[in-house]
PyMOL Python script that loads the backbone (N, CA, C, O; Angstrom):
from pymol import cmd

cmd.read_pdbstr("""\
ATOM      1  N   MET A   1     139.890  38.658 -29.679  1.00  0.00           N
ATOM      2  CA  MET A   1     139.237  37.439 -29.494  1.00  0.00           C
ATOM      3  C   MET A   1     137.863  37.509 -30.379  1.00  0.00           C
ATOM      4  O   MET A   1     137.210  38.544 -30.507  1.00  0.00           O
ATOM      5  N   LYS A   2     137.571  36.429 -30.889  1.00  0.00           N
ATOM      6  CA  LYS A   2     136.329  36.350 -31.628  1.00  0.00           C
ATOM      7  C   LYS A   2     135.305  35.525 -30.931  1.00  0.00           C
ATOM      8  O   LYS A   2     135.629  34.727 -30.052  1.00  0.00           O
ATOM      9  N   GLU A   3     134.086  35.703 -31.306  1.00  0.00           N
ATOM     10  CA  GLU A   3     132.978  34.887 -30.995  1.00  0.00           C
ATOM     11  C   GLU A   3     132.311  34.541 -32.072  1.00  0.00           C
ATOM     12  O   GLU A   3     132.332  35.257 -33.073  1.00  0.00           O
ATOM     13  N   TYR A   4     131.571  33.302 -32.013  1.00  0.00           N
ATOM     14  CA  TYR A   4     130.972  32.742 -33.212  1.00  0.00           C
ATOM     15  C   TYR A   4     129.447  32.522 -32.923  1.00  0.00           C
ATOM     16  O   TYR A   4     129.050  32.463 -31.759  1.00  0.00           O
ATOM     17  N   LYS A   5     128.535  32.394 -34.063  1.00  0.00           N
ATOM     18  CA  LYS A   5     127.275  32.231 -33.733  1.00  0.00           C
ATOM     19  C   LYS A   5     126.869  31.276 -35.017  1.00  0.00           C
ATOM     20  O   LYS A   5     127.207  31.551 -36.168  1.00  0.00           O
ATOM     21  N   VAL A   6     126.179  30.241 -34.691  1.00  0.00           N
ATOM     22  CA  VAL A   6     125.674  29.215 -35.795  1.00  0.00           C
ATOM     23  C   VAL A   6     124.182  29.400 -35.894  1.00  0.00           C
ATOM     24  O   VAL A   6     123.484  29.205 -34.899  1.00  0.00           O
ATOM     25  N   ILE A   7     123.727  29.718 -36.896  1.00  0.00           N
ATOM     26  CA  ILE A   7     122.272  29.751 -37.208  1.00  0.00           C
ATOM     27  C   ILE A   7     121.796  28.748 -38.174  1.00  0.00           C
ATOM     28  O   ILE A   7     122.480  28.453 -39.155  1.00  0.00           O
ATOM     29  N   SER A   8     120.604  28.191 -37.927  1.00  0.00           N
ATOM     30  CA  SER A   8     119.883  27.441 -38.985  1.00  0.00           C
ATOM     31  C   SER A   8     118.862  28.177 -39.681  1.00  0.00           C
ATOM     32  O   SER A   8     117.949  28.767 -39.105  1.00  0.00           O
ATOM     33  N   TRP A   9     119.031  28.133 -40.953  1.00  0.00           N
ATOM     34  CA  TRP A   9     117.917  28.745 -41.849  1.00  0.00           C
ATOM     35  C   TRP A   9     116.894  28.021 -42.117  1.00  0.00           C
ATOM     36  O   TRP A   9     117.193  26.947 -42.638  1.00  0.00           O
ATOM     37  N   LYS A  10     115.657  28.226 -41.938  1.00  0.00           N
ATOM     38  CA  LYS A  10     114.478  27.655 -42.169  1.00  0.00           C
ATOM     39  C   LYS A  10     113.881  28.000 -43.619  1.00  0.00           C
ATOM     40  O   LYS A  10     113.366  29.111 -43.751  1.00  0.00           O
ATOM     41  N   MET A  11     113.912  27.208 -44.611  1.00  0.00           N
ATOM     42  CA  MET A  11     113.545  27.733 -46.002  1.00  0.00           C
ATOM     43  C   MET A  11     111.984  27.680 -45.981  1.00  0.00           C
ATOM     44  O   MET A  11     111.331  26.744 -45.519  1.00  0.00           O
ATOM     45  N   GLY A  12     111.524  28.713 -46.493  1.00  0.00           N
ATOM     46  CA  GLY A  12     110.152  29.024 -46.716  1.00  0.00           C
ATOM     47  C   GLY A  12     109.580  28.764 -48.123  1.00  0.00           C
ATOM     48  O   GLY A  12     110.410  28.492 -48.990  1.00  0.00           O
ATOM     49  N   LEU A  13     108.391  28.805 -48.444  1.00  0.00           N
ATOM     50  CA  LEU A  13     107.874  28.733 -49.813  1.00  0.00           C
ATOM     51  C   LEU A  13     107.894  30.030 -50.561  1.00  0.00           C
ATOM     52  O   LEU A  13     107.797  30.028 -51.788  1.00  0.00           O
ATOM     53  N   SER A  14     108.014  31.124 -49.881  1.00  0.00           N
ATOM     54  CA  SER A  14     108.033  32.427 -50.565  1.00  0.00           C
ATOM     55  C   SER A  14     108.887  33.498 -50.005  1.00  0.00           C
ATOM     56  O   SER A  14     109.105  33.585 -48.796  1.00  0.00           O
ATOM     57  N   ARG A  15     109.363  34.298 -50.872  1.00  0.00           N
ATOM     58  CA  ARG A  15     110.394  35.329 -50.455  1.00  0.00           C
ATOM     59  C   ARG A  15     111.511  34.921 -49.582  1.00  0.00           C
ATOM     60  O   ARG A  15     111.934  35.638 -48.674  1.00  0.00           O
ATOM     61  N   ASN A  16     112.016  33.666 -49.896  1.00  0.00           N
ATOM     62  CA  ASN A  16     113.095  33.074 -49.176  1.00  0.00           C
ATOM     63  C   ASN A  16     114.293  33.861 -49.152  1.00  0.00           C
ATOM     64  O   ASN A  16     114.895  34.022 -48.090  1.00  0.00           O
ATOM     65  N   ASN A  17     114.782  34.480 -50.467  1.00  0.00           N
ATOM     66  CA  ASN A  17     116.018  35.180 -50.572  1.00  0.00           C
ATOM     67  C   ASN A  17     115.750  36.598 -49.829  1.00  0.00           C
ATOM     68  O   ASN A  17     116.680  37.150 -49.240  1.00  0.00           O
ATOM     69  N   GLU A  18     114.526  37.140 -49.870  1.00  0.00           N
ATOM     70  CA  GLU A  18     114.404  38.417 -49.162  1.00  0.00           C
ATOM     71  C   GLU A  18     114.485  38.227 -47.727  1.00  0.00           C
ATOM     72  O   GLU A  18     115.034  39.105 -47.060  1.00  0.00           O
ATOM     73  N   ARG A  19     114.034  37.245 -47.192  1.00  0.00           N
ATOM     74  CA  ARG A  19     113.960  36.917 -45.739  1.00  0.00           C
ATOM     75  C   ARG A  19     115.323  36.774 -45.226  1.00  0.00           C
ATOM     76  O   ARG A  19     115.687  37.341 -44.196  1.00  0.00           O
ATOM     77  N   LEU A  20     116.219  35.882 -46.061  1.00  0.00           N
ATOM     78  CA  LEU A  20     117.567  35.588 -45.731  1.00  0.00           C
ATOM     79  C   LEU A  20     118.494  36.885 -45.522  1.00  0.00           C
ATOM     80  O   LEU A  20     119.286  37.131 -44.612  1.00  0.00           O
ATOM     81  N   GLU A  21     118.118  37.684 -46.732  1.00  0.00           N
ATOM     82  CA  GLU A  21     118.896  39.036 -46.832  1.00  0.00           C
ATOM     83  C   GLU A  21     118.543  39.850 -45.608  1.00  0.00           C
ATOM     84  O   GLU A  21     119.459  40.394 -44.991  1.00  0.00           O
ATOM     85  N   ASP A  22     117.318  39.976 -45.213  1.00  0.00           N
ATOM     86  CA  ASP A  22     116.893  40.804 -44.168  1.00  0.00           C
ATOM     87  C   ASP A  22     117.543  40.237 -42.705  1.00  0.00           C
ATOM     88  O   ASP A  22     117.972  41.012 -41.850  1.00  0.00           O
ATOM     89  N   THR A  23     117.547  38.808 -42.560  1.00  0.00           N
ATOM     90  CA  THR A  23     118.071  38.332 -41.431  1.00  0.00           C
ATOM     91  C   THR A  23     119.567  38.615 -41.267  1.00  0.00           C
ATOM     92  O   THR A  23     120.054  39.061 -40.228  1.00  0.00           O
ATOM     93  N   LEU A  24     120.306  38.300 -42.456  1.00  0.00           N
ATOM     94  CA  LEU A  24     121.852  38.559 -42.500  1.00  0.00           C
ATOM     95  C   LEU A  24     122.090  40.069 -42.352  1.00  0.00           C
ATOM     96  O   LEU A  24     123.104  40.405 -41.739  1.00  0.00           O
ATOM     97  N   ASN A  25     121.301  40.995 -42.827  1.00  0.00           N
ATOM     98  CA  ASN A  25     121.437  42.510 -42.566  1.00  0.00           C
ATOM     99  C   ASN A  25     121.265  42.855 -41.018  1.00  0.00           C
ATOM    100  O   ASN A  25     121.926  43.730 -40.459  1.00  0.00           O
ATOM    101  N   GLU A  26     120.350  42.109 -40.420  1.00  0.00           N
ATOM    102  CA  GLU A  26     120.061  42.491 -39.044  1.00  0.00           C
ATOM    103  C   GLU A  26     121.348  42.020 -38.124  1.00  0.00           C
ATOM    104  O   GLU A  26     121.795  42.736 -37.228  1.00  0.00           O
ATOM    105  N   TYR A  27     121.866  40.777 -38.447  1.00  0.00           N
ATOM    106  CA  TYR A  27     123.099  40.300 -37.679  1.00  0.00           C
ATOM    107  C   TYR A  27     124.299  41.185 -38.133  1.00  0.00           C
ATOM    108  O   TYR A  27     125.201  41.334 -37.309  1.00  0.00           O
ATOM    109  N   ALA A  28     124.410  41.765 -39.299  1.00  0.00           N
ATOM    110  CA  ALA A  28     125.408  42.637 -39.711  1.00  0.00           C
ATOM    111  C   ALA A  28     125.398  44.002 -38.916  1.00  0.00           C
ATOM    112  O   ALA A  28     126.442  44.602 -38.663  1.00  0.00           O
ATOM    113  N   LYS A  29     124.229  44.421 -38.565  1.00  0.00           N
ATOM    114  CA  LYS A  29     124.040  45.617 -37.773  1.00  0.00           C
ATOM    115  C   LYS A  29     124.553  45.306 -36.309  1.00  0.00           C
ATOM    116  O   LYS A  29     124.860  46.248 -35.579  1.00  0.00           O
ATOM    117  N   GLN A  30     124.640  44.132 -35.915  1.00  0.00           N
ATOM    118  CA  GLN A  30     125.091  43.839 -34.516  1.00  0.00           C
ATOM    119  C   GLN A  30     126.569  43.517 -34.549  1.00  0.00           C
ATOM    120  O   GLN A  30     127.152  43.199 -33.512  1.00  0.00           O
ATOM    121  N   GLY A  31     127.219  43.596 -35.771  1.00  0.00           N
ATOM    122  CA  GLY A  31     128.632  43.337 -35.885  1.00  0.00           C
ATOM    123  C   GLY A  31     129.051  41.947 -36.379  1.00  0.00           C
ATOM    124  O   GLY A  31     130.221  41.591 -36.517  1.00  0.00           O
ATOM    125  N   TRP A  32     127.934  41.182 -36.638  1.00  0.00           N
ATOM    126  CA  TRP A  32     128.225  39.800 -37.084  1.00  0.00           C
ATOM    127  C   TRP A  32     128.676  39.805 -38.728  1.00  0.00           C
ATOM    128  O   TRP A  32     128.123  40.557 -39.531  1.00  0.00           O
ATOM    129  N   GLN A  33     129.647  38.958 -39.071  1.00  0.00           N
ATOM    130  CA  GLN A  33     129.926  38.720 -40.398  1.00  0.00           C
ATOM    131  C   GLN A  33     129.862  37.150 -40.780  1.00  0.00           C
ATOM    132  O   GLN A  33     130.274  36.276 -40.018  1.00  0.00           O
ATOM    133  N   VAL A  34     129.324  36.908 -41.987  1.00  0.00           N
ATOM    134  CA  VAL A  34     129.218  35.470 -42.430  1.00  0.00           C
ATOM    135  C   VAL A  34     130.570  34.927 -42.636  1.00  0.00           C
ATOM    136  O   VAL A  34     131.356  35.557 -43.344  1.00  0.00           O
ATOM    137  N   VAL A  35     130.923  33.797 -42.072  1.00  0.00           N
ATOM    138  CA  VAL A  35     132.249  33.181 -42.207  1.00  0.00           C
ATOM    139  C   VAL A  35     132.016  32.030 -43.157  1.00  0.00           C
ATOM    140  O   VAL A  35     132.872  31.795 -44.010  1.00  0.00           O
ATOM    141  N   PHE A  36     130.906  31.286 -43.073  1.00  0.00           N
ATOM    142  CA  PHE A  36     130.781  30.041 -43.840  1.00  0.00           C
ATOM    143  C   PHE A  36     129.262  29.808 -44.090  1.00  0.00           C
ATOM    144  O   PHE A  36     128.467  30.162 -43.220  1.00  0.00           O
ATOM    145  N   ILE A  37     128.895  29.322 -45.053  1.00  0.00           N
ATOM    146  CA  ILE A  37     127.562  28.737 -45.413  1.00  0.00           C
ATOM    147  C   ILE A  37     127.816  27.381 -45.762  1.00  0.00           C
ATOM    148  O   ILE A  37     128.569  27.192 -46.716  1.00  0.00           O
ATOM    149  N   TYR A  38     127.303  26.349 -45.136  1.00  0.00           N
ATOM    150  CA  TYR A  38     127.484  25.022 -45.534  1.00  0.00           C
ATOM    151  C   TYR A  38     126.804  24.727 -46.807  1.00  0.00           C
ATOM    152  O   TYR A  38     125.616  25.031 -46.920  1.00  0.00           O
ATOM    153  N   GLU A  39     127.460  24.147 -47.809  1.00  0.00           N
ATOM    154  CA  GLU A  39     126.893  23.675 -49.123  1.00  0.00           C
ATOM    155  C   GLU A  39     125.751  22.634 -48.924  1.00  0.00           C
ATOM    156  O   GLU A  39     125.935  21.634 -48.231  1.00  0.00           O
ATOM    157  N   ASN A  40     124.599  22.884 -49.531  1.00  0.00           N
ATOM    158  CA  ASN A  40     123.531  21.893 -49.408  1.00  0.00           C
ATOM    159  C   ASN A  40     123.070  21.846 -48.097  1.00  0.00           C
ATOM    160  O   ASN A  40     122.604  20.794 -47.660  1.00  0.00           O
ATOM    161  N   SER A  41     123.148  22.966 -47.333  1.00  0.00           N
ATOM    162  CA  SER A  41     122.594  22.782 -45.906  1.00  0.00           C
ATOM    163  C   SER A  41     122.011  24.211 -45.501  1.00  0.00           C
ATOM    164  O   SER A  41     122.206  25.213 -46.188  1.00  0.00           O
ATOM    165  N   THR A  42     121.393  24.206 -44.504  1.00  0.00           N
ATOM    166  CA  THR A  42     120.679  25.552 -44.083  1.00  0.00           C
ATOM    167  C   THR A  42     121.457  26.151 -42.905  1.00  0.00           C
ATOM    168  O   THR A  42     120.860  26.989 -42.228  1.00  0.00           O
ATOM    169  N   THR A  43     122.731  25.821 -42.572  1.00  0.00           N
ATOM    170  CA  THR A  43     123.561  26.146 -41.508  1.00  0.00           C
ATOM    171  C   THR A  43     124.491  27.303 -42.068  1.00  0.00           C
ATOM    172  O   THR A  43     125.089  27.231 -43.141  1.00  0.00           O
ATOM    173  N   ILE A  44     124.529  28.364 -41.208  1.00  0.00           N
ATOM    174  CA  ILE A  44     125.330  29.664 -41.497  1.00  0.00           C
ATOM    175  C   ILE A  44     126.151  29.879 -40.133  1.00  0.00           C
ATOM    176  O   ILE A  44     125.648  29.792 -39.013  1.00  0.00           O
ATOM    177  N   VAL A  45     127.511  30.177 -40.413  1.00  0.00           N
ATOM    178  CA  VAL A  45     128.402  30.343 -39.313  1.00  0.00           C
ATOM    179  C   VAL A  45     128.713  31.962 -39.441  1.00  0.00           C
ATOM    180  O   VAL A  45     129.087  32.426 -40.518  1.00  0.00           O
ATOM    181  N   LEU A  46     128.549  32.713 -38.377  1.00  0.00           N
ATOM    182  CA  LEU A  46     128.933  34.052 -38.305  1.00  0.00           C
ATOM    183  C   LEU A  46     129.930  34.319 -37.213  1.00  0.00           C
ATOM    184  O   LEU A  46     130.045  33.584 -36.232  1.00  0.00           O
ATOM    185  N   GLU A  47     130.644  35.397 -37.420  1.00  0.00           N
ATOM    186  CA  GLU A  47     131.737  35.777 -36.354  1.00  0.00           C
ATOM    187  C   GLU A  47     131.769  37.185 -35.981  1.00  0.00           C
ATOM    188  O   GLU A  47     131.442  37.975 -36.866  1.00  0.00           O
ATOM    189  N   ARG A  48     132.078  37.625 -34.915  1.00  0.00           N
ATOM    190  CA  ARG A  48     132.299  39.026 -34.796  1.00  0.00           C
ATOM    191  C   ARG A  48     133.543  39.065 -33.682  1.00  0.00           C
ATOM    192  O   ARG A  48     133.963  38.041 -33.143  1.00  0.00           O
ATOM    193  N   ASP A  49     134.086  40.443 -33.412  1.00  0.00           N
ATOM    194  CA  ASP A  49     135.037  40.571 -32.385  1.00  0.00           C
ATOM    195  C   ASP A  49     134.260  40.593 -30.991  1.00  0.00           C
ATOM    196  O   ASP A  49     133.247  41.276 -30.838  1.00  0.00           O
ATOM    197  N   LYS A  50     134.742  39.889 -30.104  1.00  0.00           N
ATOM    198  CA  LYS A  50     134.006  39.737 -28.816  1.00  0.00           C
ATOM    199  C   LYS A  50     134.239  41.084 -27.983  1.00  0.00           C
ATOM    200  O   LYS A  50     133.364  41.454 -27.200  1.00  0.00           O
ATOM    201  N   ASN A  51     135.306  41.748 -28.136  1.00  0.00           N
ATOM    202  CA  ASN A  51     135.684  42.831 -27.295  1.00  0.00           C
ATOM    203  C   ASN A  51     135.553  44.186 -28.206  1.00  0.00           C
ATOM    204  O   ASN A  51     136.493  44.975 -28.303  1.00  0.00           O
ATOM    205  N   ARG A  52     134.343  44.371 -28.840  1.00  0.00           N
ATOM    206  CA  ARG A  52     134.119  45.395 -29.713  1.00  0.00           C
ATOM    207  C   ARG A  52     133.622  46.644 -28.977  1.00  0.00           C
ATOM    208  O   ARG A  52     133.367  47.671 -29.606  1.00  0.00           O
TER     209      ARG A  52
END
""", "prot")
cmd.dss("prot")
cmd.show_as("cartoon", "prot")
cmd.util.cbc("prot")
cmd.orient("prot")
């Protein structure tokens, strides 16, 4: 079974790519994988196995 998480990314004025990378890496350590990034949006959908 899968579980999903939807996060809203708040764009900043500086270091935006670095902050996004750090955030995604933190979620990856918890077993989350990016499933979808909405085009022209700041919404990211993540999934992982619920019974891990």
